[in-house]
PyMOL commands that place a pseudoatom at each C-alpha (Angstrom):
pseudoatom trace, name=CA, resn=UNK, resi=1, chain=A, elem=C, hetatm=0, pos=[0.000, 0.000, 0.000]
pseudoatom trace, name=CA, resn=UNK, resi=2, chain=A, elem=C, hetatm=0, pos=[1.258, 3.468, -0.889]
pseudoatom trace, name=CA, resn=UNK, resi=3, chain=A, elem=C, hetatm=0, pos=[2.169, 4.955, 2.493]
pseudoatom trace, name=CA, resn=UNK, resi=4, chain=A, elem=C, hetatm=0, pos=[1.476, 8.547, 1.442]
pseudoatom trace, name=CA, resn=UNK, resi=5, chain=A, elem=C, hetatm=0, pos=[-2.065, 7.554, 0.426]
pseudoatom trace, name=CA, resn=UNK, resi=6, chain=A, elem=C, hetatm=0, pos=[-2.887, 6.176, 3.879]
pseudoatom trace, name=CA, resn=UNK, resi=7, chain=A, elem=C, hetatm=0, pos=[-1.255, 9.072, 5.719]
pseudoatom trace, name=CA, resn=UNK, resi=8, chain=A, elem=C, hetatm=0, pos=[-2.878, 11.614, 3.406]
pseudoatom trace, name=CA, resn=UNK, resi=9, chain=A, elem=C, hetatm=0, pos=[-6.352, 10.166, 3.879]
pseudoatom trace, name=CA, resn=UNK, resi=10, chain=A, elem=C, hetatm=0, pos=[-5.847, 10.462, 7.643]
pseudoatom trace, name=CA, resn=UNK, resi=11, chain=A, elem=C, hetatm=0, pos=[-4.648, 14.070, 7.294]
pseudoatom trace, name=CA, resn=UNK, resi=12, chain=A, elem=C, hetatm=0, pos=[-7.807, 14.851, 5.324]
pseudoatom trace, name=CA, resn=UNK, resi=13, chain=A, elem=C, hetatm=0, pos=[-9.909, 13.146, 8.029]
pseudoatom trace, name=CA, resn=UNK, resi=14, chain=A, elem=C, hetatm=0, pos=[-11.416, 10.808, 5.444]
pseudoatom trace, name=CA, resn=UNK, resi=15, chain=A, elem=C, hetatm=0, pos=[-13.066, 7.747, 6.873]
pseudoatom trace, name=CA, resn=UNK, resi=16, chain=A, elem=C, hetatm=0, pos=[-12.131, 5.434, 4.003]
pseudoatom trace, name=CA, resn=UNK, resi=17, chain=A, elem=C, hetatm=0, pos=[-12.582, 1.687, 4.388]
pseudoatom trace, name=CA, resn=UNK, resi=18, chain=A, elem=C, hetatm=0, pos=[-9.846, -0.820, 3.640]
pseudoatom trace, name=CA, resn=UNK, resi=19, chain=A, elem=C, hetatm=0, pos=[-11.732, -1.654, 0.436]
pseudoatom trace, name=CA, resn=UNK, resi=20, chain=A, elem=C, hetatm=0, pos=[-11.779, 1.991, -0.660]
pseudoatom trace, name=CA, resn=UNK, resi=21, chain=A, elem=C, hetatm=0, pos=[-8.059, 2.362, 0.023]
pseudoatom trace, name=CA, resn=UNK, resi=22, chain=A, elem=C, hetatm=0, pos=[-7.398, -0.845, -1.925]
pseudoatom trace, name=CA, resn=UNK, resi=23, chain=A, elem=C, hetatm=0, pos=[-9.451, 0.555, -4.806]
pseudoatom trace, name=CA, resn=UNK, resi=24, chain=A, elem=C, hetatm=0, pos=[-7.395, 3.765, -4.846]
pseudoatom trace, name=CA, resn=UNK, resi=25, chain=A, elem=C, hetatm=0, pos=[-4.210, 1.689, -4.698]
pseudoatom trace, name=CA, resn=UNK, resi=26, chain=A, elem=C, hetatm=0, pos=[-5.423, -0.247, -7.747]
pseudoatom trace, name=CA, resn=UNK, resi=27, chain=A, elem=C, hetatm=0, pos=[-6.077, 3.040, -9.530]
pseudoatom trace, name=CA, resn=UNK, resi=28, chain=A, elem=C, hetatm=0, pos=[-2.554, 4.265, -8.799]
pseudoatom trace, name=CA, resn=UNK, resi=29, chain=A, elem=C, hetatm=0, pos=[-1.153, 1.027, -10.215]
pseudoatom trace, name=CA, resn=UNK, resi=30, chain=A, elem=C, hetatm=0, pos=[-3.355, 1.362, -13.315]
pseudoatom trace, name=CA, resn=UNK, resi=31, chain=A, elem=C, hetatm=0, pos=[-1.987, 4.839, -13.988]
pseudoatom trace, name=CA, resn=UNK, resi=32, chain=A, elem=C, hetatm=0, pos=[1.602, 3.684, -13.498]
pseudoatom trace, name=CA, resn=UNK, resi=33, chain=A, elem=C, hetatm=0, pos=[1.012, 0.772, -15.889]
pseudoatom trace, name=CA, resn=UNK, resi=34, chain=A, elem=C, hetatm=0, pos=[-0.419, 3.003, -18.617]
pseudoatom trace, name=CA, resn=UNK, resi=35, chain=A, elem=C, hetatm=0, pos=[1.630, 6.149, -17.998]
pseudoatom trace, name=CA, resn=UNK, resi=36, chain=A, elem=C, hetatm=0, pos=[4.641, 4.986, -19.982]
pseudoatom trace, name=CA, resn=UNK, resi=37, chain=A, elem=C, hetatm=0, pos=[2.530, 4.657, -23.125]
pseudoatom trace, name=CA, resn=UNK, resi=38, chain=A, elem=C, hetatm=0, pos=[-0.247, 7.205, -22.684]
pseudoatom trace, name=CA, resn=UNK, resi=39, chain=A, elem=C, hetatm=0, pos=[1.498, 9.913, -20.637]
pseudoatom trace, name=CA, resn=UNK, resi=40, chain=A, elem=C, hetatm=0, pos=[-1.668, 10.305, -18.570]
pseudoatom trace, name=CA, resn=UNK, resi=41, chain=A, elem=C, hetatm=0, pos=[-0.285, 12.256, -15.637]
pseudoatom trace, name=CA, resn=UNK, resi=42, chain=A, elem=C, hetatm=0, pos=[2.958, 13.841, -14.543]
pseudoatom trace, name=CA, resn=UNK, resi=43, chain=A, elem=C, hetatm=0, pos=[4.198, 11.428, -11.874]
pseudoatom trace, name=CA, resn=UNK, resi=44, chain=A, elem=C, hetatm=0, pos=[7.206, 9.122, -11.652]
pseudoatom trace, name=CA, resn=UNK, resi=45, chain=A, elem=C, hetatm=0, pos=[6.248, 7.059, -8.603]
pseudoatom trace, name=CA, resn=UNK, resi=46, chain=A, elem=C, hetatm=0, pos=[3.255, 5.736, -6.681]
pseudoatom trace, name=CA, resn=UNK, resi=47, chain=A, elem=C, hetatm=0, pos=[3.818, 8.253, -3.874]
pseudoatom trace, name=CA, resn=UNK, resi=48, chain=A, elem=C, hetatm=0, pos=[4.043, 11.186, -6.277]
pseudoatom trace, name=CA, resn=UNK, resi=49, chain=A, elem=C, hetatm=0, pos=[0.870, 10.053, -8.010]
pseudoatom trace, name=CA, resn=UNK, resi=50, chain=A, elem=C, hetatm=0, pos=[-0.895, 9.576, -4.667]
pseudoatom trace, name=CA, resn=UNK, resi=51, chain=A, elem=C, hetatm=0, pos=[-0.004, 13.089, -3.489]
pseudoatom trace, name=CA, resn=UNK, resi=52, chain=A, elem=C, hetatm=0, pos=[-0.167, 15.226, -6.641]
pseudoatom trace, name=CA, resn=UNK, resi=53, chain=A, elem=C, hetatm=0, pos=[-3.262, 13.656, -8.138]
pseudoatom trace, name=CA, resn=UNK, resi=54, chain=A, elem=C, hetatm=0, pos=[-5.243, 11.345, -5.837]
pseudoatom trace, name=CA, resn=UNK, resi=55, chain=A, elem=C, hetatm=0, pos=[-4.934, 13.323, -2.586]
pseudoatom trace, name=CA, resn=UNK, resi=56, chain=A, elem=C, hetatm=0, pos=[-5.306, 16.586, -4.510]
pseudoatom trace, name=CA, resn=UNK, resi=57, chain=A, elem=C, hetatm=0, pos=[-8.627, 15.233, -5.833]
pseudoatom trace, name=CA, resn=UNK, resi=58, chain=A, elem=C, hetatm=0, pos=[-9.701, 13.987, -2.403]
pseudoatom trace, name=CA, resn=UNK, resi=59, chain=A, elem=C, hetatm=0, pos=[-8.977, 17.392, -0.853]
pseudoatom trace, name=CA, resn=UNK, resi=60, chain=A, elem=C, hetatm=0, pos=[-12.314, 18.442, -2.363]
pseudoatom trace, name=CA, resn=UNK, resi=61, chain=A, elem=C, hetatm=0, pos=[-14.322, 15.753, -0.534]
pseudoatom trace, name=CA, resn=UNK, resi=62, chain=A, elem=C, hetatm=0, pos=[-15.484, 17.950, 2.340]
pseudoatom trace, name=CA, resn=UNK, resi=63, chain=A, elem=C, hetatm=0, pos=[-16.786, 20.681, 0.022]
pseudoatom trace, name=CA, resn=UNK, resi=64, chain=A, elem=C, hetatm=0, pos=[-18.388, 18.217, -2.379]
pseudoatom trace, name=CA, resn=UNK, resi=65, chain=A, elem=C, hetatm=0, pos=[-20.072, 16.454, 0.535]
pseudoatom trace, name=CA, resn=UNK, resi=66, chain=A, elem=C, hetatm=0, pos=[-21.625, 19.753, 1.655]
pseudoatom trace, name=CA, resn=UNK, resi=67, chain=A, elem=C, hetatm=0, pos=[-22.886, 20.510, -1.857]
pseudoatom trace, name=CA, resn=UNK, resi=68, chain=A, elem=C, hetatm=0, pos=[-24.372, 17.015, -2.146]
pseudoatom trace, name=CA, resn=UNK, resi=69, chain=A, elem=C, hetatm=0, pos=[-26.137, 17.371, 1.198]
pseudoatom trace, name=CA, resn=UNK, resi=70, chain=A, elem=C, hetatm=0, pos=[-27.591, 20.697, 0.097]
pseudoatom trace, name=CA, resn=UNK, resi=71, chain=A, elem=C, hetatm=0, pos=[-28.860, 19.263, -3.185]
pseudoatom trace, name=CA, resn=UNK, resi=72, chain=A, elem=C, hetatm=0, pos=[-30.393, 16.256, -1.440]
pseudoatom trace, name=CA, resn=UNK, resi=73, chain=A, elem=C, hetatm=0, pos=[-32.124, 18.396, 1.170]
pseudoatom trace, name=CA, resn=UNK, resi=74, chain=A, elem=C, hetatm=0, pos=[-33.487, 20.578, -1.654]
pseudoatom trace, name=CA, resn=UNK, resi=75, chain=A, elem=C, hetatm=0, pos=[-35.192, 17.539, -3.131]
pseudoatom trace, name=CA, resn=UNK, resi=76, chain=A, elem=C, hetatm=0, pos=[-32.742, 16.476, -5.852]
pseudoatom trace, name=CA, resn=UNK, resi=77, chain=A, elem=C, hetatm=0, pos=[-33.135, 12.924, -7.107]
pseudoatom trace, name=CA, resn=UNK, resi=78, chain=A, elem=C, hetatm=0, pos=[-30.791, 10.329, -5.674]
pseudoatom trace, name=CA, resn=UNK, resi=79, chain=A, elem=C, hetatm=0, pos=[-28.342, 9.043, -6.601]
pseudoatom trace, name=CA, resn=UNK, resi=80, chain=A, elem=C, hetatm=0, pos=[-26.913, 12.428, -7.487]
pseudoatom trace, name=CA, resn=UNK, resi=81, chain=A, elem=C, hetatm=0, pos=[-25.360, 12.641, -10.943]
pseudoatom trace, name=CA, resn=UNK, resi=82, chain=A, elem=C, hetatm=0, pos=[-21.845, 14.087, -11.127]
pseudoatom trace, name=CA, resn=UNK, resi=83, chain=A, elem=C, hetatm=0, pos=[-19.701, 14.607, -14.234]
pseudoatom trace, name=CA, resn=UNK, resi=84, chain=A, elem=C, hetatm=0, pos=[-15.949, 15.060, -14.433]
pseudoatom trace, name=CA, resn=UNK, resi=85, chain=A, elem=C, hetatm=0, pos=[-15.355, 17.279, -17.467]
pseudoatom trace, name=CA, resn=UNK, resi=86, chain=A, elem=C, hetatm=0, pos=[-12.167, 16.617, -19.423]
pseudoatom trace, name=CA, resn=UNK, resi=87, chain=A, elem=C, hetatm=0, pos=[-11.396, 13.705, -17.140]
pseudoatom trace, name=CA, resn=UNK, resi=88, chain=A, elem=C, hetatm=0, pos=[-8.074, 12.805, -18.790]
pseudoatom trace, name=CA, resn=UNK, resi=89, chain=A, elem=C, hetatm=0, pos=[-6.473, 10.215, -16.538]
pseudoatom trace, name=CA, resn=UNK, resi=90, chain=A, elem=C, hetatm=0, pos=[-9.484, 10.164, -14.219]
pseudoatom trace, name=CA, resn=UNK, resi=91, chain=A, elem=C, hetatm=0, pos=[-8.862, 12.917, -11.694]
pseudoatom trace, name=CA, resn=UNK, resi=92, chain=A, elem=C, hetatm=0, pos=[-10.775, 14.118, -9.817]
pseudoatom trace, name=CA, resn=UNK, resi=93, chain=A, elem=C, hetatm=0, pos=[-13.641, 11.844, -10.924]
pseudoatom trace, name=CA, resn=UNK, resi=94, chain=A, elem=C, hetatm=0, pos=[-12.272, 8.414, -10.049]
pseudoatom trace, name=CA, resn=UNK, resi=95, chain=A, elem=C, hetatm=0, pos=[-10.950, 9.260, -6.555]
pseudoatom trace, name=CA, resn=UNK, resi=96, chain=A, elem=C, hetatm=0, pos=[-14.207, 11.124, -5.800]
pseudoatom trace, name=CA, resn=UNK, resi=97, chain=A, elem=C, hetatm=0, pos=[-16.275, 8.175, -7.028]
pseudoatom trace, name=CA, resn=UNK, resi=98, chain=A, elem=C, hetatm=0, pos=[-14.463, 5.953, -4.536]
pseudoatom trace, name=CA, resn=UNK, resi=99, chain=A, elem=C, hetatm=0, pos=[-15.158, 8.438, -1.738]
pseudoatom trace, name=CA, resn=UNK, resi=100, chain=A, elem=C, hetatm=0, pos=[-18.841, 8.761, -2.746]
pseudoatom trace, name=CA, resn=UNK, resi=101, chain=A, elem=C, hetatm=0, pos=[-20.082, 5.304, -3.814]
pseudoatom trace, name=CA, resn=UNK, resi=102, chain=A, elem=C, hetatm=0, pos=[-23.681, 6.514, -3.355]
pseudoatom trace, name=CA, resn=UNK, resi=103, chain=A, elem=C, hetatm=0, pos=[-23.367, 8.999, -6.265]
pseudoatom trace, name=CA, resn=UNK, resi=104, chain=A, elem=C, hetatm=0, pos=[-23.347, 8.320, -10.007]
pseudoatom trace, name=CA, resn=UNK, resi=105, chain=A, elem=C, hetatm=0, pos=[-20.250, 9.591, -11.856]
pseudoatom trace, name=CA, resn=UNK, resi=106, chain=A, elem=C, hetatm=0, pos=[-19.729, 10.199, -15.575]
pseudoatom trace, name=CA, resn=UNK, resi=107, chain=A, elem=C, hetatm=0, pos=[-16.190, 10.786, -16.848]
pseudoatom trace, name=CA, resn=UNK, resi=108, chain=A, elem=C, hetatm=0, pos=[-16.342, 12.986, -19.953]
pseudoatom trace, name=CA, resn=UNK, resi=109, chain=A, elem=C, hetatm=0, pos=[-13.227, 12.581, -22.108]
pseudoatom trace, name=CA, resn=UNK, resi=110, chain=A, elem=C, hetatm=0, pos=[-12.763, 13.160, -25.839]
pseudoatom trace, name=CA, resn=UNK, resi=111, chain=A, elem=C, hetatm=0, pos=[-9.551, 11.167, -26.479]
pseudoatom trace, name=CA, resn=UNK, resi=112, chain=A, elem=C, hetatm=0, pos=[-10.217, 7.495, -27.249]
pseudoatom trace, name=CA, resn=UNK, resi=113, chain=A, elem=C, hetatm=0, pos=[-6.942, 6.198, -25.809]
pseudoatom trace, name=CA, resn=UNK, resi=114, chain=A, elem=C, hetatm=0, pos=[-7.672, 7.894, -22.508]
pseudoatom trace, name=CA, resn=UNK, resi=115, chain=A, elem=C, hetatm=0, pos=[-11.215, 6.525, -22.579]
pseudoatom trace, name=CA, resn=UNK, resi=116, chain=A, elem=C, hetatm=0, pos=[-9.736, 3.043, -23.053]
pseudoatom trace, name=CA, resn=UNK, resi=117, chain=A, elem=C, hetatm=0, pos=[-7.590, 3.603, -19.984]
pseudoatom trace, name=CA, resn=UNK, resi=118, chain=A, elem=C, hetatm=0, pos=[-10.525, 4.914, -17.931]
pseudoatom trace, name=CA, resn=UNK, resi=119, chain=A, elem=C, hetatm=0, pos=[-12.682, 1.925, -18.826]
pseudoatom trace, name=CA, resn=UNK, resi=120, chain=A, elem=C, hetatm=0, pos=[-9.847, -0.446, -17.968]
pseudoatom trace, name=CA, resn=UNK, resi=121, chain=A, elem=C, hetatm=0, pos=[-9.240, 1.248, -14.611]
pseudoatom trace, name=CA, resn=UNK, resi=122, chain=A, elem=C, hetatm=0, pos=[-12.965, 1.211, -13.744]
pseudoatom trace, name=CA, resn=UNK, resi=123, chain=A, elem=C, hetatm=0, pos=[-13.066, -2.505, -14.575]
pseudoatom trace, name=CA, resn=UNK, resi=124, chain=A, elem=C, hetatm=0, pos=[-9.959, -3.343, -12.534]
pseudoatom trace, name=CA, resn=UNK, resi=125, chain=A, elem=C, hetatm=0, pos=[-11.239, -1.284, -9.607]
pseudoatom trace, name=CA, resn=UNK, resi=126, chain=A, elem=C, hetatm=0, pos=[-14.667, -2.946, -9.878]
pseudoatom trace, name=CA, resn=UNK, resi=127, chain=A, elem=C, hetatm=0, pos=[-16.406, 0.435, -9.676]
pseudoatom trace, name=CA, resn=UNK, resi=128, chain=A, elem=C, hetatm=0, pos=[-20.152, 0.181, -10.274]
pseudoatom trace, name=CA, resn=UNK, resi=129, chain=A, elem=C, hetatm=0, pos=[-21.011, 3.881, -9.952]
pseudoatom trace, name=CA, resn=UNK, resi=130, chain=A, elem=C, hetatm=0, pos=[-18.832, 5.199, -12.797]
pseudoatom trace, name=CA, resn=UNK, resi=131, chain=A, elem=C, hetatm=0, pos=[-19.200, 5.284, -16.572]
pseudoatom trace, name=CA, resn=UNK, resi=132, chain=A, elem=C, hetatm=0, pos=[-17.132, 6.856, -19.332]
pseudoatom trace, name=CA, resn=UNK, resi=133, chain=A, elem=C, hetatm=0, pos=[-18.601, 9.213, -21.916]
pseudoatom trace, name=CA, resn=UNK, resi=134, chain=A, elem=C, hetatm=0, pos=[-16.095, 9.256, -24.776]
pseudoatom trace, name=CA, resn=UNK, resi=135, chain=A, elem=C, hetatm=0, pos=[-17.147, 12.462, -26.489]
pseudoatom trace, name=CA, resn=UNK, resi=136, chain=A, elem=C, hetatm=0, pos=[-16.499, 16.164, -26.856]
pseudoatom trace, name=CA, resn=UNK, resi=137, chain=A, elem=C, hetatm=0, pos=[-18.052, 17.915, -23.868]
pseudoatom trace, name=CA, resn=UNK, resi=138, chain=A, elem=C, hetatm=0, pos=[-20.090, 20.173, -26.156]
pseudoatom trace, name=CA, resn=UNK, resi=139, chain=A, elem=C, hetatm=0, pos=[-21.932, 17.122, -27.550]
pseudoatom trace, name=CA, resn=UNK, resi=140, chain=A, elem=C, hetatm=0, pos=[-23.054, 15.845, -24.132]
pseudoatom trace, name=CA, resn=UNK, resi=141, chain=A, elem=C, hetatm=0, pos=[-26.790, 16.372, -23.360]
pseudoatom trace, name=CA, resn=UNK, resi=142, chain=A, elem=C, hetatm=0, pos=[-27.437, 19.663, -21.567]
pseudoatom trace, name=CA, resn=UNK, resi=143, chain=A, elem=C, hetatm=0, pos=[-28.748, 20.107, -18.017]
pseudoatom trace, name=CA, resn=UNK, resi=144, chain=A, elem=C, hetatm=0, pos=[-28.028, 16.448, -17.319]
pseudoatom trace, name=CA, resn=UNK, resi=145, chain=A, elem=C, hetatm=0, pos=[-26.024, 16.622, -14.083]
pseudoatom trace, name=CA, resn=UNK, resi=146, chain=A, elem=C, hetatm=0, pos=[-26.534, 17.788, -10.515]
pseudoatom trace, name=CA, resn=UNK, resi=147, chain=A, elem=C, hetatm=0, pos=[-22.853, 18.624, -10.194]
pseudoatom trace, name=CA, resn=UNK, resi=148, chain=A, elem=C, hetatm=0, pos=[-19.913, 19.110, -12.533]
pseudoatom trace, name=CA, resn=UNK, resi=149, chain=A, elem=C, hetatm=0, pos=[-16.288, 18.944, -11.408]
pseudoatom trace, name=CA, resn=UNK, resi=150, chain=A, elem=C, hetatm=0, pos=[-13.070, 19.537, -13.271]
pseudoatom trace, name=CA, resn=UNK, resi=151, chain=A, elem=C, hetatm=0, pos=[-9.363, 19.747, -12.633]
pseudoatom trace, name=CA, resn=UNK, resi=152, chain=A, elem=C, hetatm=0, pos=[-6.718, 20.940, -15.112]
pseudoatom trace, name=CA, resn=UNK, resi=153, chain=A, elem=C, hetatm=0, pos=[-9.364, 21.138, -17.841]
pseudoatom trace, name=CA, resn=UNK, resi=154, chain=A, elem=C, hetatm=0, pos=[-9.384, 24.740, -19.061]
pseudoatom trace, name=CA, resn=UNK, resi=155, chain=A, elem=C, hetatm=0, pos=[-9.318, 28.259, -17.649]
pseudoatom trace, name=CA, resn=UNK, resi=156, chain=A, elem=C, hetatm=0, pos=[-12.665, 29.973, -17.284]
pseudoatom trace, name=CA, resn=UNK, resi=157, chain=A, elem=C, hetatm=0, pos=[-13.504, 31.961, -20.398]
pseudoatom trace, name=CA, resn=UNK, resi=158, chain=A, elem=C, hetatm=0, pos=[-16.913, 32.779, -21.936]
pseudoatom trace, name=CA, resn=UNK, resi=159, chain=A, elem=C, hetatm=0, pos=[-16.989, 29.742, -24.234]
pseudoatom trace, name=CA, resn=UNK, resi=160, chain=A, elem=C, hetatm=0, pos=[-15.895, 27.236, -21.578]
pseudoatom trace, name=CA, resn=UNK, resi=161, chain=A, elem=C, hetatm=0, pos=[-18.130, 28.798, -18.940]
pseudoatom trace, name=CA, resn=UNK, resi=162, chain=A, elem=C, hetatm=0, pos=[-21.177, 28.491, -21.200]
pseudoatom trace, name=CA, resn=UNK, resi=163, chain=A, elem=C, hetatm=0, pos=[-20.271, 24.855, -21.899]
pseudoatom trace, name=CA, resn=UNK, resi=164, chain=A, elem=C, hetatm=0, pos=[-19.752, 23.951, -18.231]
pseudoatom trace, name=CA, resn=UNK, resi=165, chain=A, elem=C, hetatm=0, pos=[-22.842, 25.702, -16.910]
pseudoatom trace, name=CA, resn=UNK, resi=166, chain=A, elem=C, hetatm=0, pos=[-24.893, 24.149, -19.702]
pseudoatom trace, name=CA, resn=UNK, resi=167, chain=A, elem=C, hetatm=0, pos=[-24.127, 20.656, -18.415]
pseudoatom trace, name=CA, resn=UNK, resi=168, chain=A, elem=C, hetatm=0, pos=[-25.630, 21.350, -14.982]
pseudoatom trace, name=CA, resn=UNK, resi=169, chain=A, elem=C, hetatm=0, pos=[-29.271, 21.217, -13.965]
pseudoatom trace, name=CA, resn=UNK, resi=170, chain=A, elem=C, hetatm=0, pos=[-30.952, 24.310, -12.545]
pseudoatom trace, name=CA, resn=UNK, resi=171, chain=A, elem=C, hetatm=0, pos=[-29.778, 24.881, -8.930]
pseudoatom trace, name=CA, resn=UNK, resi=172, chain=A, elem=C, hetatm=0, pos=[-26.871, 22.499, -9.553]
pseudoatom trace, name=CA, resn=UNK, resi=173, chain=A, elem=C, hetatm=0, pos=[-23.231, 23.238, -8.815]
pseudoatom trace, name=CA, resn=UNK, resi=174, chain=A, elem=C, hetatm=0, pos=[-19.912, 23.516, -10.593]
pseudoatom trace, name=CA, resn=UNK, resi=175, chain=A, elem=C, hetatm=0, pos=[-16.785, 22.742, -8.537]
pseudoatom trace, name=CA, resn=UNK, resi=176, chain=A, elem=C, hetatm=0, pos=[-13.436, 23.563, -10.124]
pseudoatom trace, name=CA, resn=UNK, resi=177, chain=A, elem=C, hetatm=0, pos=[-9.988, 22.725, -8.756]
pseudoatom trace, name=CA, resn=UNK, resi=178, chain=A, elem=C, hetatm=0, pos=[-7.732, 25.758, -9.122]
pseudoatom trace, name=CA, resn=UNK, resi=179, chain=A, elem=C, hetatm=0, pos=[-4.397, 27.076, -7.858]
pseudoatom trace, name=CA, resn=UNK, resi=180, chain=A, elem=C, hetatm=0, pos=[-3.530, 30.682, -6.958]
pseudoatom trace, name=CA, resn=UNK, resi=181, chain=A, elem=C, hetatm=0, pos=[-6.120, 33.182, -5.775]
pseudoatom trace, name=CA, resn=UNK, resi=182, chain=A, elem=C, hetatm=0, pos=[-4.779, 35.960, -8.003]
pseudoatom trace, name=CA, resn=UNK, resi=183, chain=A, elem=C, hetatm=0, pos=[-5.208, 33.805, -11.108]
pseudoatom trace, name=CA, resn=UNK, resi=184, chain=A, elem=C, hetatm=0, pos=[-8.729, 32.837, -10.024]
pseudoatom trace, name=CA, resn=UNK, resi=185, chain=A, elem=C, hetatm=0, pos=[-9.647, 36.504, -9.612]
pseudoatom trace, name=CA, resn=UNK, resi=186, chain=A, elem=C, hetatm=0, pos=[-8.415, 37.280, -13.123]
pseudoatom trace, name=CA, resn=UNK, resi=187, chain=A, elem=C, hetatm=0, pos=[-10.291, 34.339, -14.648]
pseudoatom trace, name=CA, resn=UNK, resi=188, chain=A, elem=C, hetatm=0, pos=[-13.546, 35.061, -12.837]
pseudoatom trace, name=CA, resn=UNK, resi=189, chain=A, elem=C, hetatm=0, pos=[-13.372, 38.784, -13.605]
pseudoatom trace, name=CA, resn=UNK, resi=190, chain=A, elem=C, hetatm=0, pos=[-13.314, 37.895, -17.303]
pseudoatom trace, name=CA, resn=UNK, resi=191, chain=A, elem=C, hetatm=0, pos=[-16.593, 35.949, -16.967]
pseudoatom trace, name=CA, resn=UNK, resi=192, chain=A, elem=C, hetatm=0, pos=[-18.257, 38.106, -14.293]
pseudoatom trace, name=CA, resn=UNK, resi=193, chain=A, elem=C, hetatm=0, pos=[-21.085, 38.933, -16.704]
pseudoatom trace, name=CA, resn=UNK, resi=194, chain=A, elem=C, hetatm=0, pos=[-21.861, 35.181, -16.796]
pseudoatom trace, name=CA, resn=UNK, resi=195, chain=A, elem=C, hetatm=0, pos=[-20.915, 34.273, -13.213]
pseudoatom trace, name=CA, resn=UNK, resi=196, chain=A, elem=C, hetatm=0, pos=[-21.526, 37.292, -10.962]
pseudoatom trace, name=CA, resn=UNK, resi=197, chain=A, elem=C, hetatm=0, pos=[-21.139, 35.247, -7.777]
pseudoatom trace, name=CA, resn=UNK, resi=198, chain=A, elem=C, hetatm=0, pos=[-18.805, 32.416, -6.833]
pseudoatom trace, name=CA, resn=UNK, resi=199, chain=A, elem=C, hetatm=0, pos=[-17.138, 30.951, -3.774]
pseudoatom trace, name=CA, resn=UNK, resi=200, chain=A, elem=C, hetatm=0, pos=[-13.386, 30.477, -3.468]
pseudoatom trace, name=CA, resn=UNK, resi=201, chain=A, elem=C, hetatm=0, pos=[-12.664, 27.744, -0.927]
pseudoatom trace, name=CA, resn=UNK, resi=202, chain=A, elem=C, hetatm=0, pos=[-9.022, 27.190, 0.105]
pseudoatom trace, name=CA, resn=UNK, resi=203, chain=A, elem=C, hetatm=0, pos=[-8.006, 23.540, 0.399]
pseudoatom trace, name=CA, resn=UNK, resi=204, chain=A, elem=C, hetatm=0, pos=[-4.857, 21.935, 1.761]
pseudoatom trace, name=CA, resn=UNK, resi=205, chain=A, elem=C, hetatm=0, pos=[-3.366, 18.917, 0.012]
pseudoatom trace, name=CA, resn=UNK, resi=206, chain=A, elem=C, hetatm=0, pos=[-1.389, 16.643, 2.363]
pseudoatom trace, name=CA, resn=UNK, resi=207, chain=A, elem=C, hetatm=0, pos=[2.370, 16.840, 1.692]
pseudoatom trace, name=CA, resn=UNK, resi=208, chain=A, elem=C, hetatm=0, pos=[1.790, 19.842, -0.588]
pseudoatom trace, name=CA, resn=UNK, resi=209, chain=A, elem=C, hetatm=0, pos=[1.008, 22.320, 2.162]
pseudoatom trace, name=CA, resn=UNK, resi=210, chain=A, elem=C, hetatm=0, pos=[3.261, 24.956, 0.555]
pseudoatom trace, name=CA, resn=UNK, resi=211, chain=A, elem=C, hetatm=0, pos=[1.257, 24.835, -2.699]
pseudoatom trace, name=CA, resn=UNK, resi=212, chain=A, elem=C, hetatm=0, pos=[-1.745, 27.154, -2.893]
pseudoatom trace, name=CA, resn=UNK, resi=213, chain=A, elem=C, hetatm=0, pos=[-4.854, 25.225, -3.886]
pseudoatom trace, name=CA, resn=UNK, resi=214, chain=A, elem=C, hetatm=0, pos=[-8.441, 26.435, -4.063]
pseudoatom trace, name=CA, resn=UNK, resi=215, chain=A, elem=C, hetatm=0, pos=[-11.846, 25.277, -5.158]
pseudoatom trace, name=CA, resn=UNK, resi=216, chain=A, elem=C, hetatm=0, pos=[-14.142, 27.553, -7.118]
pseudoatom trace, name=CA, resn=UNK, resi=217, chain=A, elem=C, hetatm=0, pos=[-17.812, 26.761, -6.523]
pseudoatom trace, name=CA, resn=UNK, resi=218, chain=A, elem=C, hetatm=0, pos=[-20.577, 28.183, -8.680]
pseudoatom trace, name=CA, resn=UNK, resi=219, chain=A, elem=C, hetatm=0, pos=[-24.330, 27.645, -8.334]
pseudoatom trace, name=CA, resn=UNK, resi=220, chain=A, elem=C, hetatm=0, pos=[-26.486, 27.611, -11.440]
pseudoatom trace, name=CA, resn=UNK, resi=221, chain=A, elem=C, hetatm=0, pos=[-29.551, 29.768, -10.868]
for i in range(1, 221): cmd.bond("trace and resi %d" % i, "trace and resi %d" % (i + 1))
show_as sticks, trace
zoom trace
């Protein structure tokens, strides 16, 4: 078992079962197996992958949990539907799907080789709450998800913002993984006519405490 994964989950106060940790370990091994050929993620070891990608994704669990509770209390259908836009190698969607087995996840990815990897990883991890949508995000049915998440997909600009917000149902949420506050301010200022209000939520990634990380949360009115 990747030691950093176990320690990081504890630092994040995640109550993950042995089965969930095993599933994440399998995912890490899947990425390492495919990385040489597909160049899925920048990571040279299991620990680096666990910290920079898996724990970074899991750092959003607390916020996502709050958003899910709010949607459920507002009468949203369960299981909640969540999409990971531009999923790439599967982050944050796959780690989040392990943390939230009660939700239904769709990984939206346009590149077929990456989709092949995602399907293989889902199969090896025996995940039953995840499916892959191998398509351009702009061809995915609109207003189909309660929540949309993305990480390292694209900066906010008018075209991308319209695409992302179009995927979410009314009163749904968008949760984006971002880095520095100053860059977030610049991005959001450029789309303020489309997103007048947003929340910036600082997160701390275990073993990357000196790296500024934030979530941007937007509600679709």
